N, C-alpha and C positions, 0 to 999 in steps of 0.2 A: 504493500500500500504506500509506504513512504517513497519507494522508487517511482511508482505509477503517478503519484499525486503531489509529492512534496519536495523531493530531493532537487528538482530543477530550480527550486527557489532557495536552496541553501541548507535545508534541513538535512542533517547528516549523522547525528548520533542516535543509535538505538540503545537505550539504557535499561538494563534490568535493575529493578529496585529490590527491596527485601524479599527473601523467600527462596533463594537458590541454593542455600547451604544445607548439607546433610546434617543429621543430628549429632554425629561425632566426627572428630578429626581422624585422620589416618594415624597409625601407630607412631609414625615419625613426626607427628604434629602438623602435617600439611592439611590445609582446608580441603574439603571434598564436596563436590556438588551432589544434589539430591536427584531423585528420579525425573524431575521436571527438566533437568539439564544434564542428560547422561554423558555428554561430551562437550564441555565448554570450549575447548580448543576448536573442535569441528564447527560448533555454532559460530564462534568468532571468525573463523576462516570463511564461512559462508557469508556472514555480514560484510566482511572485507571484500569478498568477491563481487559484491554488488556496488562497491565504491563507497560504502558507508563505514561508520566507526561504531565501536562497541563500548558501552559503559556498564559498570558494575557497582555494587553497594556493599558497605560494611559499616561497622561501628568500632570506635576505640575501646568500647566496654566489652565485658564478657559476653553480652547478648545484644543483638540488634533490637530495634523497636518492636519487631514482630516476634521476638523470642528465639530467633535463630542464633547461630554462633557468630560472635563478633571477633575482632582481631586482637583483643587484649593479650599481651605477652607473646603474640605470634606475628607481630607487624612485619618483620623482615621476610618471614616465610610466605606470608600472604602477598606482599608486594612482589616477591619473586614469582608466585603462582600467577598473579595478574599479568606480569610480563611474559611468562611462558605461554599463557593463553592468547596473548595479543590484545589485551584490554587497552582502551584509549582514554578512559574517563573513570574516575573513582569518586563516588559520593560517600562521604565519611560522616556518619550521623551520630551525634553525641549519645543519645539513648541511655544505656545502662552505665555509661562512664561515671555518672553521678555516684554509683555505688563504690567506686574504687578510687575516688579522689576526695579532697577535703569536703566537709559538709557545706561550707561556704567558700567555694573556690575563689582564690584571688586571680589576678591577671596571669601570673606564671602558671597556675594550675590550668587555666583555660587554654593557654597556648600549648602546654606540654604534649597532649595526645596528637596534635596536628604537627608539631615539630618532630615527634618520634616517627610518624608515618611519612612525613616529607623526607626525612633522612633515609628511610627504607626505600622509598620510591626513587630517590636519587641514585641508589645502587643498581637500579634496574635499567638495562640499556634500551629504554623505550620511553617515548614521549607520552606521559599519562597526565591528562588534565585532572587537577585535584580540587574537588568541590567540598568546602567545609559546610557541614550542616549542624550548626549549633545555635540557631535561632536568634542571632544578633547579640549574644551575651558579651559583656565586657567591651562594647563598642568595637566589634571585630573588624569593622571597616578601617579602623586606625592602625591595625597591626596584621591584618590578614595577608597582605602582600609580603610583608617583611618575614612572616613565618612560612611563606611559600605556597599560599593558596592562590588558585586561579579564579575562584569565585567563593563567595561566602554568603550564607543565608543572612539577611539583614532583619528578619522578622520571624515570628511564629508561623504556624501552618495557615495557609489560605483555605477558605471555603467559598463555594459559588453563591455568595450573597453580596449585595451592594455594600452592606456595612463592612464585611470582611475585606473585600477587594479595595474599596475606596479608602478605608482606614489604613491599610497597608500601603497602597500606592501613593496616596497624598502625603504620607509621612516619610517618604524617601528624600529627606532634606539634609539631615546631618551627614549622611553617608555619601551624598552625591559628589563632593569634591575629591573623594578618594578613588572614584572609578578611573581606570586607566587601561591601556591595552594590556591584555593578559591577566588583569586583576579586576573583577567585577562584583558589584553588589547584586545579590540574588533575592528578590522579594517573593520567591516561591513560584510554583508552576502556574501555567495558564489554565483557567477554569472556564473554557468555552467548549462547545460541543456536548457530546454525551459523556458525563462524568460519573464516577462511582467505580465499583469493583465487580468483576465477574458478570453475573447475570443481573446484579442489582445496580443497574445504571439508570440515569434520568437525564433529560435535557437540562443544561445549566439553568439555574434560577436567575441568572443575569438577563435583563432585557437586551434586545439588539443594541440599543444605544449604550447600555452599560458595557457591553462587550467591545464596542468600538473604543470606549474610554479605556477599558482594561488593556487592550493591545497597544493603543496609542501611548499610554503612560509607561508601560513596560519598555516600549521601544525608545521613548525619550530618555529614560534613565539608564539605557545601555544594559538592560537585564539580559542574562542568558535566557533564551526563550525555550521553555521546556513544555511540550505538549502533554497535558494530563488526561486527555480524552481518548476514547476508543477510535483509533485511526480507521478502522474498518467500517465505521458508521458515520463518516463525515458527510454532512449535508452541504448543499451548495453555499449557504451563508457562511458556515464555519470554514469551509475550504477557502472562500474568498478572504476571510479574516486572516488566514495563515499564509496566503500566497500573493499578497499585494507587494510587489517587489520594491515599490517606492517607500512604502511604510517600513518594510524589513531593512531597507538601506539606511534608514535613520537609526535603527537599533545597531546595525553592523558597521556603523561609520568608523573609519580607521582611527580617528582621534580618541575614540573610546570614552568620551566624557559623559558624565551624568548631567541631566538637565537641572536647572535651578528654578525654584518657585519664584517667579518675578512679580507676581501679584496675587493676593489672596483676599477675598471678601467672604461674607456669609453665603453668597450665592454663586460665586464662580472663582476659578483660579486660572492663571496664565503661567505656563512652564516654557522655558526657553533652553534649547540645547545648541551649543556651538559645534558646528560641523567642520570637518577637516578642510573642506574647500572654501571656507569663509562664509558659507551660507548659515542660516539659522533655521532650525526646526522649532515650530511653536505650536503648543497645544492650548487651545481655548476650551476650558472644561466648565460645564455647567453642573455645579454640585447641588443645585436646588431641585424642587419638584415642579417648577414652572419654566417655560421658555425664558431664556435670557439673551439680551443683546450684549455681546462682549466686544469691546473695542481696544485695539492697540494703536499707539501713535507711532507712525513711521519716522518721526523725527527723534524718537528716543535713541539714546546712544547705542542700544542693542541693535537697532535696525537701520542706522544711518547708511545711506548709499545703496540699500537693498531695494531695488525697484520692482522685481518680479515676485508675484505671490502665486504659489501653486498649491492647490488642494490635492493632497497626496492620496487620500482615499478615493477620490473621483478621478485622479490623475489628469487634472486639467488646470490650466492657468486661469486665474481670476482677474477679470478686467476691473481695475480700481484706480480712480484718480484722487488726488488730494493727499493730505498727510496722515489720514487715519484709515484704518480698515476695520469694519464692523461685521460680525457674523451673528445671526440669530441661531442659537444653539438649543437643541432639545433637552428636556429634563434628563439629568445624569448622562448627557451626551457630550460630544467633543467636535470641534473643528480642528483638524490637524493640517497645518500649512508649512510650507518651506519657503523662506524668503531668500532671494539671491539677487545678484547684480544683473 
């Protein structure tokens, strides 16, 4: 499905989350896969043969969040196994590590499990992206890059509600200045499409406008984009959300910067992202329950000399004269534009 529908737009990692580990390690301490993944190397080789990359999941604690074996005291063995299998991405989830560290961990305690696994990964002759999942504790954005993280969760878990998504998304302010190429804030996965587990799936509870807000905001903050829905059940609307190349280009911009909250009122917010080519990506977000007209002044220092305005969702230039640009934005919706010379 990813090859058929998504990979042409840059989607490239197939990530296995929790649940692949056998109940016991091998006699020599090596991690073993369970019956769902009888040959992880063969699975990874197949994924690579399609031109895609492969991700896996573990915890620095004795157990993962799902109760499977973590990497506690087996970090080097596990890193070597990932390398031998051909893994390209590791999500490392705090989970039960609370049981083996201080009751009230200080900054050094929070850094330690990620430093240990980083050192183990450094011994593996493979480029493995390292994703910290520790929910933003200890202002991880200030030290995640220094400790060797490629991304770090900046929040707790997201759910498919306006309250959860908007609270998480619109609070990506303190961490934004720390986003840089190779080191990103991760406000958690995308909750569009059919979400849930196994047969217990439902259409996202976000309205269409809320979904536009979700994707726009995640792209503005240079978040790693992780699909959380069933790719085999993508409807046309969800597919369009995930395959608009001009929107994705804002997320994937080479400068890797996080957008800043340029304006905030009770009813709307304006977020601005500096792009590598000198253009600006701007999100006009209506956070209220009623239509709002949101205006930006093109004489502002942020927008000086930028004469073209492009609506990136509709992929068309907006004809506009004068020194202001106004958009009438739907409740919980967004107008995402790119201003350039």
